N, C-alpha and C positions, 0 to 999 in steps of 0.2 A: 714237317715234310714240305719241300718246295715243289711247285708244279711247273713243268716246262711250258713256255709260252706257245701259242699256236705256231706251228712250223711253216713259215713262209718259204724256207729253203732247206730241204733235206740234203744230206750228203748223198753223193752219187755212189753207184756201185764201185766205181774206180777208186773212190776215196776210202772204201773199206780196206783194212790191211790185207796184204797179199796172202798171208797164212790163213786168214778167215775165209777169203774167197776160195782158196784152194781146198779147204775142208768142206765147203758147200759143194764144190764141183765133185769132190770125192764121194759125197753122199748121193749125188744125182748121177754119177757115172759118166759125166761128159763135161767138156769145156763150155763156158758161157759164150754164146754167139751174140746175144743182144740182151741188154738190161734196160727195162722201161720203168723209170721212176714214177711212183704213185705219190702225188703231192697231197698236202693236207694233213690233218691230225695234229697231235701235240708233242710229237717226238722229233728231235733233229736227226734221228738215225735214218739209215737207208731203208726204203720200202720199195721193193722192185719186183716186177714180173720178169722172170728169166726165161729166155729161149736158149736151149742148148743145142750143141752140134748133133746130138742123137735124136733130135726132134721132140725131146721132152720139154715140159713147161713146169714152172714152179713159182711160188711166191715166197720171198725171203725178207725178213726184217733183221737188221743188224745194227748194233749200237755199242759204243764203248763208254766206260765209266768217265773218260775224260770229256765226253760230250754232255752227259746228264746221268749221274750216278743213280738217282732215284728211279728213273725210267728203266735202267738196266735191271734193277730189283723187280720191277713189274714184269719184265721179260722173263726173269727167272721164275717168278710165281706162275706165269702163263705156261712155261715149260713143265712145271710140276703138276699143273692142273690138267692139261690136255690129255695125257695118257690115262687119266682116271675117268674120263667121260665115256658113257656107254655108247655102243654102236647104234647107228640109226638116227643120230641127231643131225639136223641140217647145218653141219659145220665142216670146214675144211679139215683134212687129216694132217696132223703134225708128223712130218717124215723124219725130222731129226732136230736136235737142239745142240748147238755148239757153245761151249763156255770155257774160256781159258783163264778166267779170273779178271780179265780186263775187257774182253769183248764177248758179247752174246749174240748168236745168230739163230733164228728160228726158221726152219725150212718147212713150207706147207705145200700141199697140193694147190694148184691155182684154181680159182673158181671165178665165174663171170660175175660182174657186179658193177655198181657205180656209186659215187658219193651222193647222198641226198642233197637236194637244193637247199640253200639258205637264203631267206627264211624257209622253214619247212613247208612242204605242200601236203595237203590232207591225205592224198593217195599214198605218198611215200611214208608218211607218219603211220598210217594204218598198216602198211606192210611191215614196218619195224615193230610196231606194237604186237602184231600177230605172230611174228617170229619169236619175240621175247616170251609170249604166252606159250608157244609150242615148246620152247626150250625149258621153261619152268615146269611144264607138264612132264617132259621127258626126263627130268632130273628128280622125279619122285618115285621111290625114296632116294635120298642123296647117295650118289656113288662114292662119296668121300666123307664119311661121318666126322672124321677128325679134322676136316678143313677149318681154318680160322674163319670166323664170321665176318661179314662186311663191316659190322660195327667194330670188331676188334682191329681190323686192318685199317680202318678209316676213322678212328676215334677223334683225331684232331679235326678232320673236316666236319664231322657231325657236331662237335662242340662249337665249331665256328658258326655253322648254320643256326644253332640254337641261340648263340650269343648275339648274332646279327638280328634274329627274329625278335629277341627281347629288347634290343636297342637298335632299331633300324637306322641306317644313315639318313641324315637330313635330306629332304627333297627326293627320296626314293619313289620311283614310279609306283603307283598303287598296284599295277599288275604284278610287278616284281615282288611287292610286299606279300601278295597272296601266294606266289610261288615259294617264297622264302619260308612263310609260315607252314606250308605244306611239307617242304623239305625238312624243316625242323622236327616234324612229327616222326620222321623215319629214323628209327634207331637201329634197325637190323634188316638188311635187304632180304635175308632168307625168310623173315616173317612175311614180307610182301609176296614173295614167290609162293609160299605155302598158303597164302590167303588167310592168315590169322590176324592180320592187322587191318585197320580201316581201309575202305576202298580208296584207291589212288585219287588224289585231288585232280579235278579236271576244270580248267578255266579256259575261256576262249583265247586263242592265239592270234 
């Protein structure tokens, strides 16, 4: 599996094919008046906050296989997962998923938020860690017992972590070496969520 590089330039809403934009407007019941691109992330696809002529707001992600096929598969996995999540979780609601075989668009309720600062700030890191803990607690028991595990979906990445931990690159910063050793221990994300694996590694940042 290849990984898309950090996206310095996402496609704009206007670069999404007309038929995809039309399907999104059909879902939201009005024409788009303004599309505000959200930069950052690892996908070259569109990520936009939409303002519609009826006053409605939404967040939309749209990507075609011609831009990055592997990321499109992640969008499809996301579309399959979101409807299975229980009510009450602190997550945006998926309103619709469009998939014509070449393009996928996910339409969400818009929520307020911001990107964390890089390098991380302690207060923002604590917010993210707390949100993940709340999500983990809210997903017990699992609402989707048949879902593939993290290890099944990311076997190649996990094997790479272990291989690099066994044979670290020459000159690797010691801090990264500790993180790599910690990551190599993780064979199944669901075990971490359920608390059955060792406590997460914590090293100063």
